[in-house]
N, C-alpha and C positions, 0 to 999 in steps of 0.2 A: 280665438274661435276663428278668426279671417285666416293665418297660418294656416290651420288644422284643415281648412276648406281648401287651399291652395294647392296644400300637400295632395291631398285626396285628387284633387282633378290632374297635379301631375302625375299621378300613379296611374289612373287612367288613359292621361294621353301615353304613358309607355308602353302599357298593354296594346292598345289600341295600335301605336306603330309597329309592334313586335308582332299581332297575329299579319296584320297588312303584310309584313315582310316575309311572314310564312307561308302567306297565301300566294305571293308573288315569286317567291322560289317553288313552292310547286308548279303554278303555272308556267313559267319556264321551262319546267322540267317535262312538262306535257305536252307545251310547244316543240320541244325538241323530236319528243316522242311522235309526235304527227309528223314531223320533217321526214325524221327516219324512215317512214314508209315508202316516201318517194326517190329514196337514194338506193335502196336495198334491190337489188336484183331480181330476188326469188320474192319480193312481197307479194302478200297475198290483195293489197289495198290500191287502189289508186287515187288522184287527188280527189275525183267525184265522191270515194266513198268515206273520208275522214270525216264530213259532217256525222254521218251516224257514232262516233265512238263517243262514249259516255263517261263522265267519273263522278263520284263524291265528292261533294265540296271540302274544300283542306281543312285538314282538321287537327292538330298541332295534338290532340289525346291522343291520338293513334302512332304518336313517336314514342316507342318505346326502348329502353334501356334494357339489354341481357346479359345475364353472367353467361360469359364464355366457357366450357368446358371441351379441351381439345380432344380427340382422338386420332390414335394412333391405329388408322387402317390404311395397311399396304396391299389390301387383298381388293377390295374394292367390291361391285355387285353390278347387275345388269338392272337398270331402271327402264321399264316398260314404258312404251310410248303410244301414243293414241294410235299411230300406224301398224303398230304391231310388232316394228325393230324394236331393239333394247340397245340401249347405251349403257357404257361402263363410263362410272361414278364411282367416287370415295366419299365415306362420311369424313368429313373436315371437324364437326364437332358438332353440340350440344349447345341449346341457346335454352334459357329460363328466362320467362318474363314473370311480370305481375300486373294484374289487369284489374282494376275494380277488385280487388283483396282476395282475387281468384289468380292462382296459377297454373301456368302451362308451360309447356315445351318444343321445342322445334330443333330438328336436325341440317345443319348446312353441308353442303354436296361441293363436289371439285369434277370435274368434267376430265375425264383420263383425255378425251382428245383435244379439249382447250388448252390444258395444260402443256402441250406440246405446240403451241401456236404461240409465234411472236406477238403479244401484246397482249395476250389475253390468260399468261400463267400464273396469274392473282387473284382471279376471277374467282367465285363464289355464287351459287346458285343454293334458293332459296324458295322453292315450289311450296304450296299448300293448300289446302281444302277449306272450308267453313263453311258454315250453316247460311250463308248468303247464295250458294253455287244454286243454279238452276233459276232460282227464283229473281234474285236479282244482279248474279252474275255468273259467268261462265262456266258450266256443268264442271268441266275437265281441270277447275284449279285454275291458281294464278302465282304468278311468279317474283320475285322480286330479286335484283340483282344488286351483290354486295362485293366486296376487295378485302384479301387477307391483311389488309392495312386498316380493314376499318373496325378489326381487333385489338381494342387499347386496353390495358391496365386489367385484364383478365373479364372484360366485358365489350357489347357492342352494339352500339342504336340502330335500331331497324325504324325505318320510316314507312307503315305500311299505306300511306299517302302515294307510294309511287308501285305498287303492285299491279302488274300489269298481264294481259290475257295471251297467252300466245297465238302463235299462229294459226292453230285448230280451228280457234275461236271465230277466224274472220274466213276459212276455205280449208278444204276438204287437200288432202295429199301429201301434210305435213308429218313430220315424226315429231309431235311434241312430249316430251318426258310428262308422265303422268304422275303426279306426288305419292311416295309413299304412304302407307299407311301409318308411320309414326309422323306425318306431319299434317293429320285431319283435326282440326278444332273442334271442338263442340261449340263453339259459340257463331255469333255473326259479325264478322269485320266489314263495316261499314268504310271502308277508306277505299284508294286507290280505284283501277277501272268496273268499270261496273258492266252488263250484255250490251253487246253490238246491236245496235238498235236497227241490224237490219238479218235477216236468216244467213247463213253460212253459204259459201258458193261452194259448188261440188267440185272437186278434185281441180287440176292446172288448167 
């Protein structure tokens, strides 16, 4: 009996340590995310604005493994932006997930412009809408950044805790891509960045 109690206690400690490690990794990402606003030349936020950034608590249940189906898109399409300017993207692949017994899919994109920039050739873009938009998160959708190297063994790990707001959530005047209709989720994604705690600024 005593050995069984010790085993259970050890398992609890391991699980607690894993949860803490996961939370720490998400918080480190968010720290870097905040600091990036102070380094970017065209940043919509200053140091005093950072206290208004809000996030859901880190939740490992929102780290999902999706089956990856590559797409041979050599033509691409013009993705709408909030400013009306269109940006050219290619459909890189379809992701198929399952959460709480329900299947859903999202499309990964590559930017024609970034593909031609050194250091960004492998960037992948995952924009999406979900049922939290306007009430809990930015109404214009949120983004997740990935790399081509994240696709492994016919699948890809997507951490929705790293979902973030486009610049348009903080200030007007930016050409932020609008997630295509194919990336509209019919359920709430309570992970990642929430609504900015202050009204967006106008223009630049």
